[in-house]
Steps between C-alpha positions, in 0.01 A plus 500: 500500500686770287199648327286482812744698710550750218117546477469530876771774491332679217163497688674630819665780295178616343318492828768681676506770232117537532532518870771765472278703267218474737711615799630788291144623400371450856782675685631761271183633344198657657256275322374160593629230278228472235471882460881539506546236230243666276658828546856361432377334195323815369811698562712243313721397799377144540825353345712704735297382804544137396864557458525647847300195634778270366741633761363248749608226252863591587445392871315171380787430265752537773311284749462227234870509431574479874288182520673343201191508279672615191228398254232685687727803506534461121111506486505827684745648259286377208194668662692828518604473132140431406364788697781733361396411150133531576548850636632605152150425368293648775 
């Protein structure tokens, strides 16, 4: 079950970061999501928006720790690390 829980946490972390990025573009820009994403990518801020989206992972990490699901919480941390490294190349 170790690898499965880690993978579930990783997927939860990636999904939460994407959700956070979606919410940021929707609520804090005057564009709809598709247009806002194209504009952000064109301006070169896509990595920064993804990084802002990972703020929600902090809440998910805390919830998983409170539920004593440490391996899933490690998966969320792994997702944050992968996203941080991938933003270097975007």
